[in-house]
C-alpha positions, 0 to 999 in steps of 0.5 A, a space after each residue: 173613218 172615211 166611209 167613202 174610201 176603200 181599204 185592203 187588209 193584208 193579214 198574217 204577213 211576217 215582220 220584215 216581209 216585202 209588202 207593196 201596192 201599185 208603185 209603192 213597196 215597203 217592209 212590214 212591221 208587227 202592227 201593219 194590217 193593210 192600206 186604207 183610203 184607196 182611190 177608185 180604180 185598179 189596184 195591185 197588192 204584192 208580197 213576199 215572205 222576205 224583202 229580197 228577190 224571192 218568189 213574189 205573190 200578188 193580186 189585182 182588185 178594183 175599187 169603186 168608191 160610191 158616195 154614201 155607200 159603205 167602204 169596200 173592204 178587200 181581205 187578203 192573207 198570207 197562208 204560212 203553210 202554202 206560202 202564198 197570198 190568198 183571199 179570205 173566204 171564210 165568212 165568219 172571219 170576214 164578218 169579224 174583221 168587218 166588225 172590228 174595222 174601226 179599231 184596225 183602221 186607226 191602229 193597223 192601216 197606213 194611208 195610201 197617200 201620205 199627204 204630209 210627207 216631204 215627197 208628196 209631189 213625187 207621190 202625186 206623180 206616182 198616183 197619176 202615173 199608175 192611173 195612166 198605166 192601168 187605164 186599158 186594163 179590164 176585168 174581161 182581160 184579167 179573166 182571160 189571162 188568169 183563168 176563170 177560177 179567179 174572182 172579181 176581187 182577187 185576180 192572183 199570180 206570182 213571179 213564177 206564173 208563165 205562158 206555156 210558150 215561155 216554159 223551158 223544156 229539157 231535151 231527153 225528158 218527157 213533157 211531164 218531167 221537163 216542162 217547168 210547171 207554173 203555179 198559174 198558166 198565163 193565157 196571153 194574146 197569141 202574138 206569132 211573129 213567125 207567121 204574119 200572113 194569111 193562110 194560103 198566101 204565097 210569093 210577094 204577099 208573104 214577103 210583104 206581110 213579113 216586112 209589114 205585119 199590119 195584117 197580123 195585127 188586124 187578125 189579132 184584134 179581129 179574132 182574139 180581142 174582146 169585142 174587137 177592141 184594139 185597146 185590149 192589146 195596150 191593156 195586155 202591154 200594161 199588164 205585162 209591164 207592171 207584172 215585170 215591175 212588181 213581181 219580176 215575172 219573166 214570161 210577162 217580160 217576153 210578152 211585153 217584148 212580143 207586143 212591141 215587136 208586132 206593133 212597131 213592125 207595122 206600116 199600113 196599120 199606122 194610117 189605118 189605126 192612128 189612135 192606137 199608135 198615138 196611145 202606144 207611144 204615149 204609154 211606152 214613154 210613161 212605162 220607160 219613165 218607170 223602169 227605174 222602179 224595176 229590180 234585178 236589171 230586167 229593164 236595161 235602158 242604158 246606151 249599150 242596152 235595150 238593143 231590141 227597142 232601139 232597133 224597133 224604133 229606128 225601123 218604125 221611124 223609117 217606115 213612117 217616113 215612107 208613108 203618105 197621108 195626114 194621119 201619120 202627123 200626130 203619130 210622128 209628133 208622139 214619136 218625136 216626144 218619145 225620142 227626145 225623152 230617151 235622148 235626155 234621160 238615157 242618152 240614146 241617139 236614134 236619128 242616125 240609123 244605119 240599115 242593113 239588108 238581111 235574110 230572115 228565115 220564116 217558120 216554113 223555111 222560106 227566106 225573105 230579104 228584110 231591113 235590119 236596123 239598130 246598128 252603129 255607124 262603125 258596123 257599116 264602115 272599114 272592114 265591116 263595110 257591106 260588099 255586093 257579091 253575085 251568087 252562083 246558081 249553086 249558092 242560090 240553091 244552097 240558100 234556098 232561093 226559088 226561081 220565083 224569089 229570084 224573079 221578085 228580087 230582079 223586079 224589085 231591083 228594076 224598080 229601085 233602078 227606075 227610082 234612082 233614075 227618075 
């Protein structure tokens, strides 16, 4: 037995159940008792009573293989009555399993890495990908998302765990009757895409903050990230992506999309936080590489799918082209690499962007003119070609345009006219 390597026991799983750890999944047998020789770092085990797309349960834990110290033993078991994966808390049972670890190690535990397998190179890539997919995750972040009742060796959630904002309500029923009650509420960073300006902002400031969400990003980092570390946003992006990949958790998918939409609709933040955006683009490229591991079609990266991501990347490229300064050079290099990957792997064409101007209605009813990207060439030609019309006073009133907004639009038109002439 390698006393410098940890193991995780997964007890009482029925034969034919789904078992998994990190990016590996398998069907359990009678002899299976867990996984041994775990490398240091974050790990996530998950299971379901069947191998189909049923409710899945999982738990995070962290391995620290200290040289010369006894191996860490993480004991988790399937509770048949409650049908959930729980940590073993009975001290006598824990001692019994530790005392018999030698026999279990030889007969019931499978190695984390099958070094003699034909797909050893693929497995090594998978291990490297997992490390890079979890390097921004922290214990503080897991406690924030999953609650203080979690423990350092068992941060648990399921496919049904959800943030409150992602729960469906049924009209006509009381809140207690209509809201789907998750087994665990997820406490995500409060990404609000409908109000991205400071309290009390008016006029042009609100308009600019709706077009460039850098202020909202700064507020999120400064007031909601531990120690004001921007990497926590990337850590939550990693967490939510992996919970979609392993548990098919829909609320995590929604938060992953919200984080991407916030980050890719910022302009000023790119030159203020270039390190964040370099890591973001590197992480997104790795995540998109692993989307084929997801079941149920939650990630659709075909040419006809992923319209939100295409639109965000096109808009982000347009915003970068408008920025000045040497700080954006490395970000542009990473964006080029990402676009080349998407082109070679999925056939995406992101260089021919067609941008429309549209009206975005804000949370308080105010309407702001914005760029809307992500359309195909055919959308801007033939019978779909845009037409410029002059609105009457009554039409402007019906659309909710104030005199201040009209003056701002005229001022912007004058600036654009001056740019075209000079």
